[in-house]
N, C-alpha and C positions, 0 to 999 in steps of 0.2 A: 363559648357555650352556644347552645341552640335555642332559638326563640320562635314560637309560632304565634302569630298575631291575627286576630279576627276582628275586622272593622266592617260593619255592615252597610254603611252609607257615607255620603260625601263628607260630612263633618268628621266622622270617625277616621276617614282617610287623612284629613288634615292633622288631627291630633296624633294619629299613628305615625305620620311622617316626622313630626317633632319628637315623638318618643324614641323612634329608631335613631334619630340623630344623636340623642343624648345617650342611648344605650351603647352606641358605637364609640363614643368618647370614653366610656368606662371599660368596654370590652372590645379590644382591637380585633379579636378573633371571632366576633359575633357572626353567627350564621342565622339568617332570618328568612323564614317563609311566611306567607301571609295571604289572607283574604282581604283585599283592600282595593286601592286604586292607584292612579298615576302618581300622586304625591308620595305615597309609600314606596312605590317602585323607584322613583327618582332618588330616594335615600338609600337604595340598594337592596330592598326586600325583593325576594322572588315571589311574584304574585301568582297564586295558583287559582284564584277565583276573583273576578272583578265584582266590586260592590254593586254595580248596576244590575247584576243578575240576581241580587238578593232582595231587591226592593219589591215588596208585596204589601198592598194596602187593603185594609178592611177585611171583614169576615168572608165576603164573597171571594176576595183575592186569595185568601188562605184555602178555602174550600176548593177553588179551581186549581190550586197548585199543590194539593196534598201529596200527590205522587212525586212531584219535583222536590218538595221540601224533604221528604223521606230520603230521596236520593242524595240531596245535599248533605244531610246529616251523616249518611253512610260514608260518603266521600270524605267528609271531615274526619271521621273516625279512622278511616283507612290511611289518610295522609299523616295524622299524628302518630299512628302505629309505625308507619314507615320511617318517619323523620326522627322520632324519639327526642322531642325537645326537652330542654331542662325547665322551661317555663312556657305555659300556654296563657296568652294574654288576650282578654276580651275587652273591647272598647265600646262602651255605650250599647245601643241597639238591644235593649234588655230582653224583649220577647224571644228573639232568635238566639241571642248569645247565652241565655241561661239554659236553654235546651242543649246547646253545644257544650256548655260547661259541665253539665251532667254527664255527658259522654266522656269528656276528658278526665273528670274526677274518678269515674268508675273504672277507667283504664289505669288509674294510678299516677296521673300527671299532676304536677303542681299548677294550680290555677290562680290567676290574677285577674281582677276585674277593675278596669280603669274607667272612671266616670260611672258611678253607680246608677242603676236604674232609679228613676225618681219615684220610688215607692211611697214616699210621703205625700205625693200628689195623686198618683194613678192607682196603685194596687199594693196595699200594705201586706197582702198575703205573700208577696214575693220575698219578704224578709226571710222567711223560713227556707225558701229555696236558696237564697244567697248563703245562708248559714251552712246549708248542707253541701253545696257544690263549690263554694269559693274559699280558697285558703287565705287570700289577701285581697282586701278591698280598698280602693283609693277613691276618696270622695272629693268633690270640687266646691262644695258649699260648706262653710263653717258649721252650720247647724246640723248637718248630716252626721258629723262625727259622734255626737252623743246618741243620736237615734240608733245607729248601727252598733256602736259599742255596747249599749244597753242590751241589745239583742244577742250579744255574745259573739259578734263577728269581728275578726281581726281587721281593724280599720285604721287607715291613716288619712289625715286631711293634708292634701298636697297643694291647695290653691286651685285657681281656675284657668284651664288652658286657653279659654277665650281671651282672658286678660293678657296672656303671652302673645296671642295672635294680634290683638289690638295694639299692644305696645310695640310690637315689631313692625306694624304697618307704617309705612312712610308714604303720604299722598304723592301720586305721580305729578310732577310739576308740568308735564305736557298733556295731562288729561284733557281730552277734547271738550268736555262739557263743564270744566271747572268753574268758569265764570258765567254760566248760563243758569237760568231758572228752569227747573224741571221737577217732575215727580218720578221717583224711582219705583219700579215694579219688580217684585221678586216672586216668581211663580212656584218656588219650591225646588227641591233637589231630586224628587222622584218622578218617574215618567207620568204616572197618573195625575199627580199634583199639577204638573205643567200642562197636561192636556185639558185639565179642568179649568185652570186659572186663565190661560191665554185668551180664550174666546171672550171671557168677561172683561179682561183688560182691554181688548180691542174695542168692545162696545163702550167701555168707559172713555177711551180716547176719542171716539167718534161723537160721544155725547158732550164732550168738553173740548171743542176745537180751539178754544183760547188758551189751553194749557199744553205745555210740552211734556211728553212722557218718555221715559227711557227704561228699557228692560235690562236687568242684570242677568245675563244668560249663563248657562253652564254648558261648556263644550261637550261634556259627556253625552248630552242629549241635543246636540246642535240641530239635528234633522227635524226636531219638533217645533222649532221657532219659525214657523211659516206665518209671518206677521208683517204688517206695514209699520208697526211701531219700531223705532231704532233699537237695536240690540247690541250690547257690548258684552263679549264673552270673557269670563274668568277675570273680571275687574270689579267684583262685587263691592269691596270696601271703598274703592274710589267712587263708584256709582252712588252708594248709600251716603257716604260722608259729605258729598257736595250737593245732595238733593235738598230741596225745601221740605219735602215730606216723602215718606216711603210707605208703599202698600205692600205688606209682607205676608206671605203664606206662613201659617203657624209652624214653628219648629225652632231650631237653634238660631236661625237668622233673626228672629224677633229679639233675642237677647243681644246678638251682635249689633243690631241696629240701635238698640238702646245704649250700648256701651260706646257706640260711635256718636251718640248724642243727636240722632236724627229723629224728629217726631214721626210717629207711625200709626198706621191702621192695620190691624191683624185680620186676615181673612182665612177661611178654610171651608172646604166642602168635600165630603167623602160619601160612600154609598150609604143609603138610608138604613140598611139592616145593621151595619156596623155602628152607625151613629146612635140608633135606637137602643141597641144593646149596651153600648158604652155609657149612655146616660143612666142606665139602671145599675150597671156594675161599678162604674167609676164615680165615686162621690167627690167631685170637685166643682168649685164655683166657676173656674176659668179654664181656658184652653191654652193661652199663651204663657210662655215661661216668665215673661215680665210680670204679668198679673199674678201668677201662681206664687212667685217668690215674694212679691210685695204684699200679697193677700189683699189686693184691692183692684178695682178696674182702672188701672193707670193708663192703659191704651185701649181704644175701642176694639171690640171683637165682632166681626161680621161672619157668623157661622151658618152653614147650610143655606136656607132660603134667604137669609139676610145678606149673604154674599151676592149682592146685586148692584147694578149700575146706580140705581137710585140711592141706596144706602151709602155706597162708596163716595158718590158725588157730594152728598150732604156732609159726611164726616170730613172729606177732603177740603171742601170750601170753608168749613169751620176752622180747621187747623191753619189754613192759608191766611186767615185774618191775623194770625199771631196774637190772638187775644188770650182770655183766661185759660181756655182748654190747652192751648199751645204751651203757655207758661207753666201750667201745672204738670204737664208731661216732663218738661225740662227739670222741674224740681224733683219729681219722682225718680227720674234717672239718676240724680245725685244720691238719693237714698239707696237705690238699687246697686250702685257701684260699691257702696260700703258693704252690703250684704253678700254680694258675689264673691268678695274676698281677694286674696293675693295672687300675684303672678308666680312664675317659677314651677308650675305644675309638672311639666314634662321632665325637667331635671330631677325633681324630687321623686317622681314616680319611677323613673329609670334607676335611680340609686337604690330605692327599696327593692325593686325587682331583681337587680343585679346581686345585691347582698343576700337576699333570701334564696335565690337560685344557687348561688355559690356555696351556701351553707348546707345544702342538702346532704 
């Protein structure tokens, strides 16, 4: 059968690659075209659009790229018309993917959404959009099943793909920094996130010369890492797992850091227009996935003006004492692991997609 997969960012590329691997075990004749990245390509997908070209941040970013976004959606529609897939699969990246799903559904294609948009945290209004444009929804948190099922959406709980990735991770025995004390720095996976975080990380390192810092870099944006701080590319799990503490740009990486059991500080800064509007529209107490899921301030969040050298240093020094705050994070991580749920998500999702597409 034919499958068209749309993954809009780095984490989606990882989950997409694992999904493709499982689909190919079920369907030896699978033909897969995708919008994704290197990991999906390595599993045999024909990449028609790299996820780096889809990363747009904030209201200003959207406004500045309206013409390009319209062009991308037209291209997507033309590509699925030409390919005629048996299933169109959207992975995470809700804002973009729901608009693409509308196009696919209106054209009569079977639509699947893997890793549901976190409407319970960000935008409950999207539930109606999911119901309208998505035939099959695959959720990764146990509590999401009841939420979406009650809304009348065909929903399956499949477990959490991050658990798959964490369980599959084997620490590199020759990892250069394995026995050294250092602070891991994760600047994010999007171009603008990296450009925002790196200067502040450099200032942090200069303000704390007694500490060793190490950046977990992403080779997709290698040219952006013009810094005196050591950078290791595409070794994020090793960098995080061996670190004393991690300073992490808000996103999927905060949850990965927690599952790897490394104490962390979450940071984030975006354009002020987007942030101001988001505070009005999005009614949530926290920004990091760890805190949203636990519904408590389990890890410190330094947002906008608070993402500063002074605040990072204070929080960092507090965690490095390995006192009450450090121990409480470790305890909260154990509770988080129970809520996050089971492994096996890629295999279960592939099975559901294959069976429903076959039954058309």
